[in-house]
DRENDO-1510 file (C-alpha; in Angstrom, 1 decimal, always signed):
<recs>
REC; n; res; u; v; w
REC; 1; MET; +0.2; +0.1; -0.1 .
REC; 2; LYS; +1.1; +3.5; -0.9 .
REC; 3; THR; +0.7; +6.5; +1.7 .
REC; 4; PHE; -1.1; +9.7; +0.4 .
REC; 5; VAL; -1.9; +13.1; +1.9 .
REC; 6; LEU; -5.4; +14.4; +0.8 .
REC; 7; MET; -5.7; +18.1; +1.1 .
REC; 8; THR; -9.1; +19.6; +0.8 .
REC; 9; LYS; -10.4; +23.0; +0.5 .
REC; 10; LEU; -14.1; +23.3; +0.9 .
REC; 11; ALA; -16.1; +25.2; -1.7 .
REC; 12; PRO; -17.6; +28.6; -0.2 .
REC; 13; GLU; -21.1; +27.1; -0.3 .
REC; 14; ALA; -20.2; +24.0; +1.8 .
REC; 15; CYS; -18.8; +26.6; +4.4 .
REC; 16; LYS; -22.1; +28.2; +5.0 .
REC; 17; ASP; -23.5; +25.1; +7.0 .
REC; 18; MET; -20.6; +24.3; +9.4 .
REC; 19; LYS; -22.9; +22.9; +12.1 .
REC; 20; ASN; -23.7; +20.0; +9.9 .
REC; 21; ARG; -20.1; +19.3; +8.7 .
REC; 22; GLY; -19.6; +16.4; +11.1 .
REC; 23; GLN; -22.7; +14.7; +9.3 .
REC; 24; LYS; -21.4; +15.6; +6.0 .
REC; 25; GLY; -17.9; +14.3; +6.6 .
REC; 26; ARG; -19.2; +10.9; +7.8 .
REC; 27; ALA; -21.2; +10.8; +4.6 .
REC; 28; TRP; -18.2; +11.3; +2.5 .
REC; 29; LEU; -16.1; +8.7; +4.6 .
REC; 30; GLU; -18.8; +6.1; +4.0 .
REC; 31; GLN; -19.0; +6.8; +0.1 .
REC; 32; VAL; -15.2; +6.5; +0.2 .
REC; 33; LYS; -15.5; +3.2; +2.0 .
REC; 34; GLU; -18.2; +2.0; -0.5 .
REC; 35; LYS; -16.3; +2.8; -3.7 .
REC; 36; CYS; -12.8; +2.5; -2.5 .
REC; 37; PRO; -12.7; -0.4; +0.0 .
REC; 38; ASP; -9.0; -0.9; +0.1 .
REC; 39; VAL; -8.4; +2.7; +1.5 .
REC; 40; LYS; -7.1; +2.8; +4.9 .
REC; 41; PHE; -7.5; +6.2; +6.6 .
REC; 42; ILE; -4.4; +6.8; +9.1 .
REC; 43; ALA; -5.4; +10.5; +10.3 .
REC; 44; HIS; -7.8; +13.3; +9.7 .
REC; 45; TYR; -7.3; +16.9; +10.8 .
REC; 46; ALA; -9.1; +20.3; +10.3 .
REC; 47; LEU; -6.7; +23.0; +9.4 .
REC; 48; LEU; -6.5; +26.9; +9.8 .
REC; 49; GLY; -4.9; +27.7; +6.7 .
REC; 50; PRO; -5.2; +27.6; +2.9 .
REC; 51; TYR; -6.7; +24.2; +3.1 .
REC; 52; ASP; -9.6; +22.9; +5.5 .
REC; 53; PHE; -8.8; +19.3; +5.9 .
REC; 54; MET; -5.7; +17.1; +5.7 .
REC; 55; ASP; -6.3; +13.3; +5.4 .
REC; 56; ILE; -3.4; +10.8; +5.6 .
REC; 57; TYR; -4.3; +7.6; +4.1 .
REC; 58; GLU; -3.1; +4.3; +2.3 .
REC; 59; ALA; -4.3; +3.1; -0.9 .
REC; 60; PRO; -3.2; +0.5; -3.3 .
REC; 61; ASP; -2.5; +2.6; -6.4 .
REC; 62; ASP; -2.6; +6.2; -7.9 .
REC; 63; ASP; -5.9; +5.4; -9.5 .
REC; 64; THR; -7.6; +4.9; -6.1 .
REC; 65; ALA; -6.3; +8.1; -4.9 .
REC; 66; ALA; -7.4; +9.9; -7.7 .
REC; 67; LYS; -10.9; +8.5; -7.2 .
REC; 68; VAL; -10.6; +9.7; -3.2 .
REC; 69; SER; -10.2; +13.1; -4.5 .
REC; 70; MET; -12.9; +12.9; -7.0 .
REC; 71; ILE; -15.3; +11.7; -4.4 .
REC; 72; SER; -14.2; +14.7; -2.2 .
REC; 73; LEU; -14.9; +17.2; -5.1 .
REC; 74; ASP; -18.5; +15.5; -5.7 .
REC; 75; ASN; -19.2; +16.2; -2.0 .
REC; 76; GLY; -18.8; +20.0; -2.0 .
REC; 77; ALA; -14.6; +20.2; -2.2 .
REC; 78; PHE; -13.5; +23.6; -4.2 .
REC; 79; THR; -9.9; +21.7; -4.5 .
REC; 80; SER; -9.0; +18.1; -3.5 .
REC; 81; GLU; -5.3; +17.0; -4.0 .
REC; 82; SER; -3.9; +13.5; -3.2 .
REC; 83; TRP; -0.3; +13.7; -2.8 .
REC; 84; PRO; +2.0; +10.7; -2.9 .
REC; 85; THR; +4.7; +10.3; -0.1 .
REC; 86; ILE; +8.0; +8.9; +0.2 .
REC; 87; PRO; +9.1; +7.4; +3.6 .
REC; 88; TYR; +12.1; +9.7; +4.7 .
REC; 89; LYS; +14.5; +6.7; +4.9 .
REC; 90; ARG; +13.7; +6.1; +1.2 .
REC; 91; PHE; +14.0; +9.7; +0.4 .
REC; 92; ILE; +17.6; +9.7; +2.0 .
REC; 93; GLU; +18.4; +6.4; +0.0 .
REC; 94; LEU; +17.2; +8.3; -3.2 .
REC; 95; ALA; +19.3; +11.3; -2.5 .
REC; 96; GLY; +22.4; +9.3; -2.0 .
REC; 97; GLU; +22.1; +8.0; -5.5 .
REC; 98; ILE; +22.4; +11.4; -7.2 .
</recs>
């Protein structure tokens, strides 16, 4: 499994109903679980900055990660980016090959 970081910014319309954000977030998570059953979420954070949420998750491949981003866009995200990660130890190994 590969590790990804999902960075999400809500659309302005989605921010107008923050008291129901928990319900909408659970509905999003259920949809991801249904359509991407191999995805395993590791952490979920709300952010105060250019993005509203950050999720760290594992997925079998880039296509599945793209689907997670698309589900977010379909559920009120203005932007949704799944970034691939490289473990730090592997990063250092790659740097040593340069």
